[in-house]
C-alpha positions in Angstrom: -8.8 -25.4 4.3 -5.9 -22.4 4.4 -8.1 -18.9 4.3 -8.3 -16.7 1.9 -6.7 -13.6 2.9 -7.5 -10.1 0.6 -5.5 -6.9 1.7 -7.2 -3.4 1.1 -5.3 -0.7 0.8 -5.6 3.1 0.3 -4.8 6.6 1.5 -5.6 7.1 5.5 -8.6 8.8 5.3 -10.7 7.6 2.5 -13.3 4.5 3.4 -10.8 2.0 4.4 -11.6 0.5 7.5 -15.0 1.1 6.4 -14.9 -0.5 3.3 -13.5 -3.5 5.5 -15.6 -3.9 8.0 -18.6 -3.7 6.4 -17.0 -6.8 3.9 -16.3 -8.3 6.8 -19.8 -8.2 8.3 -21.0 -9.4 4.5 -19.9 -12.2 4.5 -20.5 -12.9 8.2 -23.6 -12.7 7.1 -22.9 -15.3 4.4 -21.7 -18.0 7.1 -18.0 -17.0 6.0 -15.6 -17.0 9.3 -14.1 -13.8 9.0 -10.8 -12.3 10.6 -10.3 -8.8 10.7 -7.0 -7.6 10.7 -6.0 -3.7 11.2 -3.1 -2.8 10.1 -2.1 0.6 10.8 -0.3 2.6 14.1 -3.9 4.1 14.7 -5.4 1.0 14.8 -8.8 2.2 14.8 -9.6 -0.4 12.0 -11.6 -3.0 14.4 -14.0 0.0 16.2 -16.9 0.0 14.1 -16.9 -3.6 13.9 -16.8 -3.7 17.8 -19.5 -1.6 18.2 -17.1 1.2 19.4 -14.2 -1.2 21.5 -11.0 -0.2 20.8 -9.3 -3.5 20.7 -5.9 -3.8 22.6 -2.3 -4.4 20.1 -0.6 -6.8 19.6 2.7 -4.4 19.9 1.3 -3.3 23.5 0.5 -6.6 24.6 3.7 -8.1 22.8 5.7 -5.8 25.2 4.1 -5.9 28.0 4.2 -9.6 28.2 7.7 -9.5 26.9 8.8 -7.1 30.0 7.5 -9.8 32.2 9.4 -12.5 30.2 6.2 -14.4 29.4 4.5 -15.6 25.9 2.2 -13.7 23.9 -1.1 -16.3 23.6 -4.4 -15.9 20.7 -6.4 -15.0 23.7 -4.5 -12.2 24.2 -4.8 -10.4 21.2 -7.5 -12.2 19.2 -11.4 -10.8 20.2 -14.4 -12.4 19.0 -18.3 -10.7 18.6 -21.4 -12.6 18.6 -23.5 -10.1 16.4 -27.3 -11.6 17.3 -28.6 -11.8 13.9 -25.8 -12.8 12.3 -25.0 -17.0 11.8 -21.1 -16.5 12.0 -18.9 -14.4 15.3 -16.8 -11.9 13.5 -13.5 -12.2 15.2 -10.8 -8.8 14.9 -7.0 -7.7 15.6 -5.3 -4.9 15.7 -1.8 -5.1 15.2 -1.5 -1.2 16.1 2.3 0.5 16.3 4.5 2.9 18.1 2.5 6.2 19.6 3.7 9.3 17.4 7.2 10.0 17.1 8.1 7.6 19.1 9.3 5.0 16.4 8.7 3.4 13.4 4.9 1.9 12.1 6.5 -0.2 9.7 8.7 -2.1 12.1 5.5 -2.6 14.2 3.8 -4.4 11.4 6.2 -6.5 10.8 7.1 -7.7 14.1 3.4 -8.1 14.7 3.7 -10.1 11.2 6.0 -12.2 13.3 4.2 -12.8 16.0 1.0 -13.7 14.5 2.9 -16.5 12.8 4.4 -18.1 15.0 1.1 -18.0 16.3 -0.4 -19.7 13.9 -3.1 -17.4 11.7 -2.8 -19.4 8.5 -3.7 -22.7 9.5 -6.9 -21.1 12.1 -10.0 -22.5 10.9 -11.0 -19.2 9.3 -12.1 -18.7 5.7 -11.5 -15.3 5.2 -8.7 -12.7 6.7 -9.2 -9.5 5.3 -6.3 -7.2 6.6 -7.0 -3.5 6.1 -4.0 -1.5 5.5 -2.9 2.2 5.1 -1.6 2.3 1.8 0.5 6.0 1.7 3.3 5.4 3.6 6.5 4.1 1.6 7.9 2.6 4.2 8.6 -1.4 3.5 6.8 -2.7 6.7 3.4 -1.4 5.4 4.1 -3.6 1.9 4.7 -7.1 4.3 2.4 -9.1 2.9 3.2 -8.1 -0.8 6.6 -8.9 -0.4 6.6 -11.7 1.7 3.3 -13.1 -0.5 0.8 -13.2 2.6 -2.2 -11.8 1.0 -3.1 -13.5 -2.2 -5.4 -10.8 -3.5 -4.9 -7.5 -3.4 -8.4 -4.5 -3.4 -7.4 -0.8 -4.1 -9.8 1.8 -2.3 -10.2 5.1 -4.1 -12.4 8.1 -3.9 -11.8 10.5 -7.1 -9.5 12.9 -5.5 -5.8 12.9 -7.5 -4.4 12.5 -3.8 -6.0 8.7 -3.6 -5.7 7.6 -6.8 -1.8 8.1 -6.6 -1.5 6.2 -3.6 -3.5 3.6 -5.0 -1.1 3.7 -8.3 1.8 3.8 -5.9 0.7 0.4 -5.1 -0.6 -1.0 -8.1 3.4 -0.3 -8.9 4.8 -1.9 -5.7 2.4 -5.5 -6.4 3.6 -5.6 -9.8 7.4 -5.0 -8.4 7.1 -7.6 -5.8 5.7 -9.4 -8.4 8.6 -9.7 -10.7 10.5 -10.9 -7.9 8.7 -13.7 -7.4 6.0 -12.4 -5.1 2.5 -14.3 -5.9 -0.2 -11.8 -4.3 -2.5 -10.7 -6.8 -4.6 -7.1 -7.7 -8.1 -8.4 -7.4 -9.1 -3.8 -8.6 -10.6 -1.3 -7.1 -13.1 0.4 -5.5 -14.3 4.0 -5.6 -15.8 5.1 -2.3 -17.4 8.4 -2.1 -18.5 8.0 -5.4 -19.2 11.6 -7.0 -20.1 10.5 -10.0 -17.2 12.4 -11.5 -15.1 9.6 -13.5 -12.0 10.5 -12.0 -10.5 7.5 -11.3 -12.5 5.5 -13.4 -10.9 7.2 -15.9 -7.6 6.1 -13.8 -8.4 2.5 -13.7 -9.2 2.4 -17.5 -5.6 3.7 -18.1 -4.1 1.5 -15.6 -5.6 -1.7 -17.1 -7.9 -1.8 -13.3 -10.9 -2.9 -12.8 -13.6 -1.0 -11.2 -14.9 -3.8 -8.5 -17.8 -1.6 -6.9 -18.3 2.4 -6.7 -19.9 2.8 -3.0 -22.0 6.8 -3.5 -21.3 9.1 -0.9 -24.5 8.7 1.3 -25.2 10.7 4.8 -26.7 7.7 6.1 -24.0 5.0 6.1 -21.6 8.0 7.5 -24.0 8.0 10.1 -24.1 4.8 10.5 -20.2 3.9 10.6 -19.7 7.4 13.1 -22.5 5.8 15.4 -20.1 2.2 15.2 -23.1 0.5 13.1 -22.8 -1.3 9.3 -23.6 0.8 6.6 -24.9 -2.5 5.5 -27.7 -1.8 7.2 -28.7 0.2 3.8 -30.7 -2.0 1.4 -28.5 0.4 -1.4 -25.5 -0.1 0.0 -25.9 -3.5 1.7 -27.2 -5.1 -2.2 -23.4 -3.8 -3.8 -21.0 -5.5 -1.1 -22.9 -8.7 -1.4 -22.7 -8.9 -5.0 -18.9 -8.2 -4.6 -18.5 -10.6 -1.7 -20.4 -12.9 -3.7 -18.0 -11.9 -6.8 -14.8 -13.2 -4.3 -16.3 -16.6 -2.9 -17.1 -17.6 -6.1 -13.8 -16.9 -8.6 -15.9 -14.4 -10.7 -13.5 -11.6 -10.8 -10.4 -12.0 -13.2 -6.8 -10.1 -11.2 -5.4 -7.6 -13.2 -1.9 -7.5 -14.9 -1.8 -4.0 -14.5 1.9 -2.0 -13.8 0.5 1.1 -12.3 1.1 4.3 -14.9 4.9 6.3 -14.8 4.5 10.1 -13.5 4.1 11.6 -16.2 1.8 9.2 -17.4 -0.3 9.8 -14.1 -0.2 13.2 -14.2 -1.4 13.9 -17.5 -4.3 12.3 -16.4 -5.4 15.6 -15.0 -4.8 17.8 -17.6 -0.7 19.3 -19.6 2.0 19.4 -17.9 4.7 21.4 -19.3 7.7 19.4 -20.6 10.4 22.0 -19.1 13.1 21.0 -16.7 12.9 22.9 -13.4 14.7 26.2 -12.9 17.8 25.4 -11.0 17.6 28.5 -7.5 21.2 29.6 -7.0 23.4 30.0 -3.6 24.3 33.6 -4.3 20.1 34.7 -4.8 19.0 32.4 -1.2 21.5 34.4 0.5 20.7 37.3 -1.1 24.3 38.7 -2.6 24.3 40.6 -5.5 26.2 39.3 -8.2 27.6 41.0 -11.4 25.6 41.5 -15.1 28.1 38.8 -16.8 27.9 36.7 -13.4 24.4 36.4 -13.9 24.3 35.8 -17.7 27.2 32.6 -16.6 24.5 31.3 -13.9 21.8 31.3 -16.2 23.7 29.7 -19.8 25.2 27.4 -16.8 21.7 26.6 -15.6 19.9 26.2 -19.8 22.6 22.9 -19.8 21.8 19.6 -18.2 24.1 18.7 -15.5 26.0 15.8 -15.6 24.5 14.5 -12.4 20.6 15.1 -13.6 22.3 13.2 -17.0 23.3 10.0 -15.1 19.4 10.6 -13.2 18.0 10.5 -16.7 20.2 7.1 -17.5 19.1 5.8 -14.4 16.1 5.9 -15.0 16.4 4.0 -18.4 17.9 1.0 -16.7 15.8 -2.5 -15.9 13.6 -1.9 -12.7 16.1 -4.9 -10.9 19.1 -2.9 -13.0 17.9 -0.1 -11.1 17.4 -1.5 -8.0 21.0 -3.0 -7.8 22.7 0.1 -8.9 21.3 2.4 -6.4 21.7 0.2 -3.5 25.1 -0.2 -4.1 25.8 2.8 -4.9 23.6 5.0 -3.7 22.8 3.4 -0.4 26.1 2.4 0.5 25.0 -1.1 1.1 27.2 -4.7 0.1 26.5 -7.4 -2.3 25.2 -9.7 0.8 23.2 -7.4 2.2 21.5 -6.3 -0.8 21.9 -10.4 -2.1 19.5 -10.8 1.8 17.7 -7.8 1.3 16.5 -9.2 -2.4 16.3 -12.4 -2.0 18.8 -13.3 -4.5 21.8 -15.0 -5.1 24.8 -12.5 -4.4 26.4 -14.0 -8.1 23.1 -12.6 -9.4 24.1 -9.3 -7.6 27.0 -9.1 -9.0 26.1 -9.9 -12.5 23.3 -7.5 -12.3 25.5 -4.6 -10.8 28.5 -5.3 -13.7 25.2 -4.7 -16.7 24.3 -1.5 -15.3 27.3 -0.4 -14.9 28.2 -1.7 -18.7 24.2 0.1 -19.7 25.1 3.4 -17.5 28.7 3.7 -19.2 27.0 3.5 -22.9 23.8 5.6 -22.0 25.9 8.5 -20.9 28.6 8.8 -23.2 26.1 8.1 -26.6 23.9 10.7 -25.0 
């Protein structure tokens, strides 16, 4: 039976690895064979899971083996930890990535998954694979499990701060986008970590139509457990929450969300009143310190009050369907060829041409009728 795959996404530093590690430990205590897959260039997802040990990464091992013209084996990159009071060992892999400033982290993720798939990861005798993913990077490599439907399910991790919720909303939108082009990853919901009781994340979840799966309050003792490379589920109040969530997942008691996420204005209005005024353009004269005449200033002011053609076109593009927007931007703005767009979007070239033609016709109508 194929492993159940769950991608856990969130902003850096909000407790993704803490959540993933304690969920892995909970599943193992429930006699499930678990593999935790760290998908962050920092390669620290499994540190607590392995008692403080930093695992060799797929990226590094592949480079070393490739230099010697040797194949990467399972034993090179997959590690196990046997814990005395656990009925099952826990397995761990770190994909890793380039050193800071020396390469693309997203490309490392894609290459790492290529290696794992060649080694048959989805055919191993594993019950659950938990993928710990960085969510606040827009690079396509970090969307690999969504784009290629490598994860059956997705869980979002957030705190009650705006930036972590914004990241969760982005991942929700990305998952919805990939579902529109054939993706099969289902959004289970979100977990509120270090919950301060303010209700901000819950307010977002209600507006976006996302289920709140679990709320984990800030707990200094739980933090100390994690900092000392132990499991926070050793604490009864933390263990009970994770056990309930793990049980709900195993027994399929969670109905996947159909949420598409909130658009930008809908999102920011959750946090307060937002001005509807257009941003005031700066001028080259003022930035270079040139003095302009009064009449010139009036002319600039008059021009700035009018919507430019570029801005008008941008607003028109936003009114296209997501599919039309994607094809139009790739062809007209990114200057990609039809065949390249077809390959990237996994669409027939004829369908790409049809979408591009309909986008151009709709833009002409929108631009000249408004």
